[in-house]
C-alpha positions in Angstrom: 20.1 -13.6 -6.5 18.8 -11.6 -3.5 15.1 -12.3 -3.1 12.5 -10.7 -0.9 9.6 -12.9 0.0 6.7 -10.9 1.3 4.9 -13.2 3.7 6.1 -15.7 6.3 3.1 -18.0 6.3 3.1 -21.6 5.2 3.2 -20.8 1.4 5.7 -18.0 1.9 8.0 -20.3 3.8 7.6 -23.0 1.2 8.5 -20.6 -1.6 11.5 -19.4 0.4 12.6 -23.0 1.0 12.6 -23.8 -2.8 14.4 -20.6 -3.7 17.0 -21.0 -0.9 17.6 -24.6 -1.9 18.5 -23.2 -5.3 21.2 -21.1 -3.6 19.5 -17.7 -3.7 19.7 -15.4 -0.7 16.2 -15.0 0.9 14.8 -12.3 3.1 11.3 -13.1 4.4 9.3 -10.0 5.4 6.7 -11.0 8.0 4.6 -9.1 10.5 4.6 -12.1 12.8 7.2 -11.6 15.5 7.4 -15.3 16.4 8.0 -16.3 12.8 10.8 -13.7 12.4 12.5 -14.5 15.7 12.4 -18.3 15.1 13.8 -18.1 11.6 16.7 -15.8 12.6 17.4 -17.7 15.8 17.0 -21.4 14.9 16.4 -21.5 11.1 12.9 -22.9 11.7 9.4 -21.4 11.3 8.0 -22.3 14.6 4.5 -21.2 13.7 4.0 -23.2 10.5 6.8 -25.8 10.2 8.4 -26.3 13.6 10.0 -29.6 12.8 11.6 -28.6 9.5 15.0 -27.0 9.3 15.3 -24.1 6.8 18.4 -23.4 4.7 20.8 -21.1 6.4 20.5 -18.6 3.6 17.0 -17.6 4.7 16.7 -14.6 7.1 13.6 -12.7 8.2 12.6 -9.2 9.1 9.6 -7.4 10.6 10.1 -4.3 8.4 11.4 -3.4 5.0 12.6 0.2 4.3 14.9 -0.3 1.4 15.1 -2.6 -1.7 18.6 -1.6 -2.7 20.1 -5.1 -2.7 16.9 -6.9 -3.9 16.6 -8.5 -7.4 13.2 -10.2 -7.1 10.1 -9.8 -5.0 7.7 -12.6 -4.3 4.3 -11.5 -3.0 2.9 -14.3 -0.8 0.3 -12.7 1.4 -3.5 -12.6 1.7 -5.2 -10.8 -1.2 -6.6 -8.2 1.1 -3.1 -7.0 2.0 -1.7 -6.9 -1.6 -2.6 -3.3 -2.5 -1.2 -1.8 0.7 2.0 -3.9 0.4 2.6 -2.9 -3.3 2.0 0.8 -2.4 4.6 0.4 0.3 7.1 -1.1 -2.2 6.4 2.0 -4.4 6.9 4.3 -1.4 10.3 2.9 -0.5 11.5 3.3 -4.1 11.4 -0.1 -5.8 13.6 -0.1 -8.9 12.1 -0.8 -12.2 14.5 -3.6 -12.9 13.2 -5.6 -9.8 11.0 -8.4 -11.0 7.8 -9.3 -9.2 6.3 -12.8 -8.8 2.7 -12.8 -7.5 1.7 -15.8 -5.4 -1.4 -14.3 -3.7 -4.8 -15.6 -4.8 -7.9 -13.6 -4.7 -10.1 -10.8 -6.1 -10.0 -7.3 -4.6 -13.2 -6.2 -2.8 -15.2 -3.5 -4.6 -12.8 -3.1 -7.6 -12.9 -6.8 -8.5 -9.3 -6.4 -9.7 -7.0 -9.4 -9.8 -3.7 -9.3 -8.1 -1.8 -8.7 -11.3 -4.1 -5.8 -12.1 -3.3 -4.2 -8.8 0.5 -4.6 -9.3 0.2 -3.2 -12.9 -1.8 -0.2 -11.7 0.8 0.8 -9.1 4.2 -0.3 -10.4 5.9 -0.4 -13.9 7.8 -3.5 -13.1 7.8 -6.8 -15.0 5.6 -9.3 -13.1 4.4 -12.9 -13.3 1.8 -15.0 -11.5 2.7 -18.3 -9.9 -0.2 -20.6 -9.2 -1.2 -24.2 -9.2 -2.5 -27.1 -7.1 0.1 -26.8 -4.4 0.0 -27.5 -0.7 2.8 -25.9 1.2 3.4 -28.9 3.6 4.0 -31.2 0.6 6.4 -28.8 -0.9 8.3 -28.7 2.3 8.4 -32.5 2.4 9.8 -32.3 -1.2 6.9 -34.2 -2.7 6.3 -33.8 -6.4 4.6 -30.5 -7.2 3.7 -28.7 -10.5 2.9 -25.0 -10.8 2.1 -22.6 -13.6 3.8 -19.3 -14.3 1.9 -16.8 -16.4 2.9 -13.4 -17.5 2.3 -10.8 -20.3 6.1 -10.5 -20.3 7.3 -13.6 -22.2 10.8 -13.7 -20.6 9.3 -13.8 -17.1 8.0 -17.3 -17.5 11.4 -18.6 -18.4 13.0 -16.5 -15.6 10.7 -17.8 -12.9 11.0 -21.4 -14.1 14.8 -21.3 -13.9 14.7 -19.5 -10.6 12.5 -22.2 -8.9 12.9 -25.5 -10.9 13.9 -28.5 -8.8 13.5 -32.2 -9.1 10.3 -32.1 -7.0 9.0 -28.7 -8.1 8.2 -28.0 -11.8 7.2 -24.6 -13.1 5.4 -24.7 -16.5 5.1 -21.5 -18.6 1.7 -20.3 -19.5 0.0 -17.4 -21.2 -3.4 -17.5 -19.6 -2.7 -14.8 -17.0 -6.3 -13.9 -16.3 -7.7 -17.4 -16.4 -5.3 -19.0 -13.9 -5.9 -16.1 -11.4 -9.7 -16.3 -11.7 -9.6 -20.1 -11.3 -7.3 -19.8 -8.3 -9.6 -17.4 -6.6 -13.0 -18.8 -7.2 -12.0 -22.4 -6.5 -11.7 -21.3 -2.8 -15.4 -20.5 -2.8 -16.2 -23.9 -4.3 -14.0 -25.5 -1.7 -16.2 -24.0 1.0 -19.3 -25.4 -0.6 -17.6 -28.9 -0.8 -16.6 -28.6 2.8 -20.2 -27.8 3.8 -21.4 -30.9 1.9 -18.8 -33.1 3.7 -19.5 -31.7 7.1 -23.3 -32.0 6.8 -22.9 -35.5 5.2 -24.8 -34.6 2.1 -23.1 -37.0 -0.1 -20.4 -37.3 -2.8 -22.9 -37.1 -5.6 -23.9 -33.6 -4.5 -20.2 -32.7 -4.1 -19.4 -33.8 -7.6 -22.3 -31.8 -9.0 -21.1 -28.7 -7.1 -17.6 -29.2 -8.3 -18.8 -29.4 -11.9 -21.0 -26.3 -11.7 -18.3 -24.4 -9.8 -15.8 -25.1 -12.6 -18.3 -23.8 -15.1 -18.8 -20.6 -13.0 -15.1 -19.9 -13.3 -15.6 -19.6 -17.0 -18.8 -17.6 -16.6 -17.1 -15.1 -14.4 -14.4 -14.6 -17.0 -17.1 -13.9 -19.6 -19.0 -11.6 -17.3 -15.9 -9.5 -16.7 -15.2 -9.4 -20.5 -11.7 -10.8 -20.2 -10.1 -11.9 -23.4 -6.9 -14.0 -23.8 -5.3 -16.1 -26.5 -6.6 -19.6 -26.8 -3.6 -21.8 -27.5 -3.0 -23.0 -23.9 -6.6 -22.7 -22.5 -6.9 -26.5 -22.0 -3.6 -26.7 -20.1 -4.4 -23.8 -17.8 -7.9 -25.1 -17.0 -6.6 -28.6 -16.2 -3.9 -27.4 -13.8 -5.3 -24.3 -12.2 -9.0 -25.1 -12.9 -9.6 -28.8 -12.4 -6.2 -29.5 -10.7 -6.6 -26.7 -8.1 -10.3 -27.5 -7.7 -9.6 -31.1 -7.0 -6.9 -30.4 -4.5 -8.7 -27.6 -2.6 -12.1 -29.2 -2.6 -11.4 -32.8 -1.8 -9.0 -32.8 1.2 -9.2 -31.4 4.7 -5.7 -30.0 4.3 -7.4 -27.1 2.5 -8.3 -24.3 4.9 -11.3 -23.3 2.7 -12.7 -26.8 2.8 -12.1 -27.1 6.5 -14.0 -23.9 7.0 -16.9 -25.2 5.0 -16.7 -28.5 6.9 -17.0 -26.8 10.2 -20.1 -24.9 9.0 -21.7 -28.0 7.7 -21.1 -30.0 10.9 -21.4 -27.4 13.6 -23.1 -24.3 12.1 -21.6 -21.0 10.9 -21.7 -19.2 14.3 -19.3 -21.6 15.9 -16.6 -21.3 13.2 -15.6 -17.6 13.6 -12.4 -17.9 15.7 -11.5 -21.6 15.0 -9.8 -21.2 11.6 -7.5 -18.4 10.4 -7.9 -16.2 7.3 -10.0 -18.0 4.6 -9.5 -16.6 1.2 -12.8 -18.0 -0.1 -14.7 -15.8 2.3 -13.0 -12.7 1.1 -13.5 -13.6 -2.5 -17.2 -14.4 -2.2 -17.7 -11.1 -0.5 -15.8 -9.3 -3.2 -18.0 -10.8 -5.9 -21.2 -10.0 -4.1 -20.2 -6.5 -3.3 -19.9 -5.9 -7.1 -23.3 -7.6 -7.7 -21.7 -10.6 -9.5 -24.4 -13.3 -9.3 -23.6 -16.9 -10.1 -25.7 -19.7 -8.5 -23.1 -21.7 -6.5 -21.3 -18.5 -5.5 -24.6 -17.0 -4.4 -25.3 -20.1 -2.2 -22.0 -20.0 -0.5 -22.3 -16.2 0.2 -25.7 -16.8 1.7 -24.3 -19.5 4.0 -21.2 -17.7 5.2 -23.0 -14.4 5.8 -24.1 -15.7 9.2 -27.3 -17.3 8.0 -27.6 -20.4 10.3 -29.2 -23.4 8.5 -29.9 -26.9 9.5 -28.8 -29.8 7.4 -32.0 -29.8 5.3 -31.6 -26.0 4.8 -28.0 -26.4 3.6 -29.1 -29.2 1.2 -32.0 -27.2 -0.2 -29.8 -24.1 -0.8 -27.1 -26.1 -2.6 -29.6 -28.2 -4.5 -31.5 -25.2 -5.7 -28.3 -23.5 -6.8 -27.5 -26.4 -9.0 -31.0 -26.3 -10.5 -30.6 -22.6 -11.2 -27.1 -23.1 -12.7 -28.4 -25.8 -15.1 -31.3 -23.6 -16.2 -29.1 -20.6 -16.8 -26.0 -22.1 -18.2 -26.8 -25.6 -19.6 
């Protein structure tokens, strides 16, 4: 199949690597000139994986003006860019038979729409969401990885699974489309909180408490938004995209969101601004607060990342009080 991967970052490259290894022809659409040039010249992504050779059936481009030869589109970009990108796909005449796989994680500012809701609003195409506790560098090293694929179109789960399945990369079908997206977005906020705790040396006990409350706030957000889904795979989706993704993102410095929090906890929020790239948790927490969504751990993280410098004791007090509030409201 001919597949367009929108996004040439670490995860977009890893997705492309898997698909190309399954003998599909891949075109990566990236706005990064160095990424495009290095892929086309030397079959490497010199920005993200300079030491790993990519399959020769991966090419890259800075622009996409036609989808005539494309069968599938993978969207693997920051959540803030999803709407404009999908509108561009509509503008250049995406065919209805082209399938869309959403790999972006986040919640749109102001509208609070999930990525699948943005796609459904603009395009009539069949779509699925791919999400799970996955680090791109481990996928590129062909270490064992498991993801979930969720869709309201039953055949999409099987389609994506067959498209991507490898000995080291498993794709499990799931019907909890809303839940896995909410979990995948909000866990980034919780990861910032855990990074702050780590950086400020506030202890593993506090981190465990924040993780537990954060997991509960994922469910509270789903209730606040009035989302309803079938229950038969709730446990599976929570374990992999809830607990699994929380554990991976909140407990290792490989997570950009946790690293961001760590820098805040250790050095202070003002010093972090230009040290780390785009952090999805910051966008997501701002999205929730712009819509007046109030949950204790989320409120605490928003207060910290909104340029409110605090010393170690101040950070501790804010997180400790958020846990107390959570227990009073949701216990």
